[in-house]
N, C-alpha and C positions, 0 to 999 in steps of 0.2 A: 219372566218370573223365576225361571230356574237359575238364571245368573244372579238375581237378587238374593236368592236363598243361599247361594254358594259364597257370597261376599263375606259373611261372618266367619265361615270356615277358612277361607283364604287368609283373612286377617289373623285368625288364631294360629295357623301354620306359619305365617310370617313372623309371629312373635316368639315361636318356640326357639330355645337356645340351640345354636349350632357352633361348629368350630370357627374361630376367628383367626385371621391370618395376619402375620406381621408383614412389614414392608418387604422383607426378603423372601416372602412366599411361604415361610414356615408357619405351622399352626401355633397360635399363641394362647388360645383358650380351649379348654377341653370340651369335647362333645359329650353332653350329658347322657345321651342314649348309650353310646359306647362305654362310658364310665359305669353306668348302671349295670350293663351286661357283664362287664368284667368283675364288678363287685359280686354279682349273683353267681358267676362262674367260680369265683374264689370260695364261696360258701359251699357250692356243689363239690368242689375238689376236696375240701376239708371233710365234708360228709363221707367221702370215699374212705378216708383214713379212719375217722371216728364218726360213726360206728361201723361203716361198711366193711373195711378190711378186717377190723377186729372180729366181727361176727363171722365173716367168711372163714378166716383162719381158726377162730375159736371153736366153731362147730366141727372142724376136721380133726381136732386133737381129742385125746381121752379126757374124760370129765375132770380128772384130778389136776389137769393143767389148763383148764379153760380160762380161769381168772388171770393166770400168769400171762397168757397171750394178750388179753385186753390191756393189762397194765403195761406190757412191753410196747405194744403199738402206740398207746397213748403217750408214754414217757418218751419214746423215740421221736414222735412228732413234736412234742414239746421242746425237747433239747435242740432239735434241728431248727425249730422256729426261732428260738432265742439266738442261736448262733447265726442264723440268716440275718437277723436284725443287726447284730453286732458287727459281723464281718463277711458273712457268706454272700450277701447281695453285692457288695462292692467287689468281691473277688470274681463273681460271675458276670456282673453287668456294670461294673464301674467303668470309668473312662478308659478306652482302649489304649494300652501303652505299647505292648510288644506282641500281641496276638496270643499270649499264653495265659495271662491273668489280667483281670480288670484292675484299674488304679484304685487307690485308697480314698477317693474323693467322697464316697458315700458310706463310710463305716458308721455304725450306729444310725444309719439312714438319715444322715445329715446332708444338707445341700442337695436335696432332691429337686429336680426341675419341675416347673409347672406342667410341662408336657414331656412325656417320654419320647425321645427321638424316633421318628418314623411312625408315630402313632397319633391318635387324637385323644389320648387318655392321660390323666395325671400320672407322673412317675410314681407317686405313692400307691395308686391303684395297681400299676404294673408290678411294683415290688411286692405288694400283698398277694397278687395272683401267683407270682413266681415263688413266693414263700410257701404256699400250699403245695406246690410241686416238690420243693425241697423237703417238706415235712413228710410226704407220703413215700418218697423214694427209699430212704433207708428203712422205713417200716415194712416195705415189701420183703426185705431180706429176712425178717423175723421168722417167716415160714420155714426157713432152712434149718433153724436151730431149736425149734420148739422142743419141749420136754427135757432139755438137758443143758442149756446155756445158763451161765450165772448172770443174774440181773445186772450187777455192777459192771461186768465185762461188756454186756450188751450196750449199755449206755455209753461207756467209754469208747468202744469201737465205733459205734454209730456217730458219735460226736466228731471223732477224728475223720471218719469216712466222708461225712457231709462236706467237710472243708477241703480234704486232700483229693478225693476222687470225684465227688459230684460237682462241686463248684467249678473246678478247672474245665471239666468236660462241657458243662453248660456254657462256659465262656467261649470255648473253642468253636462251638456250633451255633449258639444263639446270641452270644454277647459280642459278636464282631471279631471273633478269634480266627486262628489260622485255618481251621477246618471249614468253617462256614464261608468266610470271605475269600480265603486263598484257594481252597480245593473245590468249593462249590457243594460240599456235603449238605444234604437237606434232612431235616427232621421236624415234621410238623408239630408234634406235641410230646415227643419223648421216647420214641422207639430206641434211639441210641442213648440219649442223655439219661433216661430213666430206666427203661426196661433192660437194656443191655448192661449198663453198669450194675444195677441191682441183681440181675440174673447171674451174671458171671461171678460177681463177688459172693453171692449166696452159695454157688457151687464150690468156690474156694474154701469158704468157711465150713461147709458141710464136710469136706474132705479133712480139713485140719482138726475139726472138733471130734470126728469119729462117729460111729454108729450109736444109735440108742441101744440100750440093753435089750437083747432079744431080736434085733433087726438082722436079717430079713426073715428069720424063721417064725417069729411070733407075728400073728396078724393083728395090727394095731388099727382098729376100725374107728371111724369118726363117731364121736359120742352124740352128735346132734346134727344130722343132715338138714334138718329144718332151719336151724340157725345159719348154716352155710348157704342155703337157698336165699334166706332173707338178706344176708350180707352181700351175696352176689347181685341181688336185685338193686340194693343201694349203690353198689359199685357201677352197675349198668347205667342207672339214672345219673349218678354223679359224673360218669364219663362224658356226658353231654357237655358239662362245664369244662372238663379236662380238654377235650378236642375242640368243642365249639368256642370256648373261651380263648383258645390259642389263635384265633383270627384277630384278637385284640380289638374287635369292632362288632357291632350288631348289624351284620350285613350278610350278603349272599354267601361269602366264604364261610361264615359261621354256620349258616343253615346247611350248606353242602357238606361240611365236615360232620355235622350231627347226623345227617341222613346216612352218610357213609359209615359212621360209627355204629349206628343202630343196625344197618344191613349186615355188616360184618359180624356183629355179636349174634344176631339171629341165625345167620347161616351156619356159623361155627357151632352154636349150641345144638342145632338140628343134626349137623354132620357128626358131631361127637356122639350123640345118641345112636345114630345109625351104625357107627363104628363099634360102639359097645354092644349093640344088638347082635352083631356078627362075631364078635370076639369073646364076649362073656355071657351072651345069651339074653341079657335084659338091659334096657335103658334105665339109667339110675338118675336120681336127683342130683347127686354129687357130680355125675358126668355132665348133666345139663349145665350146672353152675360153672364147672371148670371149663367146659367148652366155650361158654359165653366169655369168660375172662380171657381165654386164649385168643378168641377172635378180636376182642377189644385191644389186647396188647399188640396183636399183629397189625391192626389197621391204624394204630396211633401215629406212627411216623408218616403215614401217607394220607390221612383223612382229608386234608385240605387240598390235596393235589390230584386226586383220582376221582373217577365217576362212581356213582352208586353201584353200578353193575360190577365194576372192578373190585369194589369193596366186598361184595358178596363172594367173589372168587377168592379174594385174599383171606377172608374169614374161613372159608372152607379149607383152603390150603393150610392155614394156621392150625385148624382143629386136627387135621390128619397128622401133620408133622409133630405137633406138641403131644398128641396122644402116644405116638410111638417113641417120642423122646423120653417120656416118663418110663416106659418099659425098658428102654436102653439104660437109663441112669440107675433105676432101682433094681431091676432084675439082672441085667447083664453085668453092669459095672459095680452093682451093690454099693452105690453111694447113697447115703441116707440124707438126701435133700428132702426133708420130712414132708413138706407140703408142696413140693414140685415147683419151687420158685424159678429155678433155672429152666426146667423143661417147658413151663408155661410162659413166664414173662421173658426170660432170656431168649429162648428159641423163637417165640412169637415176635418179640421186638426185632431180633436180627433178621428174621425172614421178611417182615414188613419193610424194614429199612432197605434191604437189598432189592426186593421186588418193586419198590417205589420207583426205581430207575426205569423200569419197564412200563408200569401202568400209568405213569404221568404223561405218556405220549399222547398227543392230540388225536392220533389215529385210533387210540383206545379210549377216548373220551376224557382224558386227563387235561390238565391246564397247559401242558406243553413245557418245553425246556427253555431255560434262560438263554440269552444271547451267547452264541459260540459254544453251546452245550448240545450234545446229541445223546441218544440212548446209551451209546457206548461210553462216552465220557462221564455221563451221570452215574452209570453203573460203577465205573472205576472210582468215582468220588465217594460213592456209598460204601464200596468195599474198603477203601482207605479209612473212612470214618469209623466203620465197625471194627476193623482190625486194630486200629490205634486204641480205640476205647476198650476193647477186650484186653489188650496188653497192659494198658494203664490200670485197669480194674484188678487184674490178677496181681501185678506187682504191688500196687497200693494196698490191696486187701491183706496180702501176706504180711507185709511190714507192719501195718496198723494193728492187725490181730495180735501179733507178737508184742508190740508196744503196749497195747491195752492189757495184755496178760501179765505184764510186770506188776501192775497194780491189783488186778483181779484175775484169779484163775478163770480160764475159759469155761470150764465145765463144773457142774455141781457134783457132789459125791454120789456114789452108787446108792446109798441109803436115801438121799434126798430125791434122786431120780425115781426110785422105786415108790416112794411115798407120794410123790407128786409135787410140782413146784408151787401150786397154790398155797399149800400149808407151810412148806419148808422155806420158801422164799418170801412169802408175803403174810404168813400167819393167818390166812383166811381160807375159806372154802367157797367156791362159786355156788355150790348147791348144798343146802342143809335141809335134811328131811327128818323131822322130829315126830 
């Protein structure tokens, strides 16, 4: 009787679509489940940029600049998306030619394959997913120049940066380039490609742009910690698509990456509150939100390679290091990285990228090393990847910032900064109280 009841279910399962294989063993038809997960993950990552990151940053600035942050984040994501379709994708993931840049076979996203190589998803779905990464990465940098950067310069710089800094690094590590294939550098979802490039570049621009009027003497408090908490919550949820989607399949790797992601964020948020309690006397909402983001940035390069327990340790370490990195940058060095892009994203991404070489060891619950790789050689590969990316980001950002400033001055006038960018740059106010 039980067997008879199971027959219809077995027939239904047999009829479900799965990957089909060509005669040479390659997957020829996409897996519908994997494709659906990648499409959902793409939506989650876009949610991180708009509205997640916009609200997270917007709540941290003064009320007179809130709208300008939302416009900048949205416009940066838009211009990066257009450029990704036109030429960014083929630079990062086009046919491998010399290990430095992808070939031009997929400009304007033409000639995309039915299946992305080494996956069971259509190349169009893969390009979409990677486009959301390319959209949010330059938007992360906006936190370094809030309150004072000219809107035209922001768009020009970010457009150039997405092609000259982001796309090549993505190719080197993810697109079959010389760091990933040659050196063995690993990056699950962007600790190097995204957080290191954006964090280092943000620090460079903060130095070039100069301090806000009154920094560091004037206390510039967040105008709406509640909006920052809401934005952080959206980022936290969206990060499941960020790290889970990077498995490129709806499988155990995706689930494990999401568990690691959540564990790191939770531990980092709690540790940050604990550190605040002992240093400033009270745990704050902004501290909870910032700690969670620090943990997420730290676990991103390692999420699919380490155990959940290691992720908790990684998140805690990220919270402590990023907290004191903020004090170093703002108080000791007096660099006005306004919303701590370098100290949170840059430092967190670098830390996670380096510790990945340790925690992926099977003895520590990780997935283990590739053939002919050991903890020592993997650590070396991670150091090389991080070091090269830092150097490229610094050089590229300086040159591109100067190039963009030929068309648009980097900074608004003192009067505009004093009145606020909402009204002076966009002719609107975020809040009107009549």
